[in-house]
C-alpha positions in Angstrom: 5.6 23.6 34.2 2.3 22.6 35.9 0.8 26.0 35.1 1.6 25.4 31.4 0.2 21.9 31.6 -3.0 23.2 33.2 -3.3 25.8 30.4 -3.0 23.1 27.7 -5.7 21.0 29.5 -7.9 24.1 29.9 -7.6 25.0 26.2 -8.5 21.4 25.3 -11.5 21.4 27.6 -10.3 18.2 29.3 -7.1 16.4 30.3 -4.8 16.3 27.3 -4.0 12.6 26.5 -0.5 11.2 26.8 1.2 10.6 23.6 3.9 8.4 22.0 6.4 9.9 19.6 9.3 8.0 17.9 11.7 9.1 15.3 14.9 7.7 13.8 18.0 9.8 13.4 18.1 8.8 9.7 14.5 9.9 9.2 14.2 12.7 6.6 11.8 14.4 9.0 14.1 14.0 12.0 14.7 17.7 12.7 11.0 18.5 12.4 10.1 15.6 14.7 12.5 16.6 17.4 11.3 20.2 17.2 7.8 19.0 17.6 8.8 16.9 20.6 10.6 19.9 22.1 7.4 22.1 21.7 5.3 19.4 23.4 7.8 19.3 26.3 7.7 23.1 26.7 3.9 22.9 26.8 4.1 20.2 29.5 2.3 17.6 27.4 3.0 14.1 28.7 4.4 11.8 26.1 6.9 9.0 25.5 9.9 10.4 23.5 11.9 7.8 21.6 14.8 8.7 19.4 16.9 5.8 17.9 18.3 4.7 14.6 16.1 4.2 11.7 14.7 5.9 8.6 11.2 7.0 7.6 10.1 3.6 6.3 7.9 0.6 7.1 10.7 -1.3 8.9 11.0 1.5 11.5 7.2 2.0 11.7 6.5 -1.7 12.3 9.2 -1.9 15.0 7.6 1.0 16.8 4.0 -0.1 16.4 4.9 -3.0 18.6 6.6 -0.8 21.2 3.6 1.6 21.1 1.1 -1.2 21.7 3.3 -2.4 24.7 3.5 1.2 26.0 -0.3 1.6 25.6 -0.7 -1.4 27.9 -4.1 -2.2 26.3 -4.6 -5.4 28.3 -4.8 -3.4 31.5 -7.1 -0.9 29.9 -9.5 -3.7 28.9 -9.3 -5.3 32.4 -10.1 -1.9 34.0 -13.1 -1.4 31.6 -14.5 -4.8 32.5 -14.5 -4.2 36.2 
């Protein structure tokens, strides 16, 4: 897996950023989203994979924007940048 990850980083010209992907099992794009997540995993891309209940709508999106911002840990990022 490391060899593949290194290849992804080499092709990008730098370290490929971590990602956050969330999809609901009732989402009309669920199968495509899971397929995309599987490809990322095979490539060794680091990302947070979240699959739970929800449709492709604002209610689901709003719920996961909060989770994404918590995952991003932006307060620590700002603290690091200020040091």
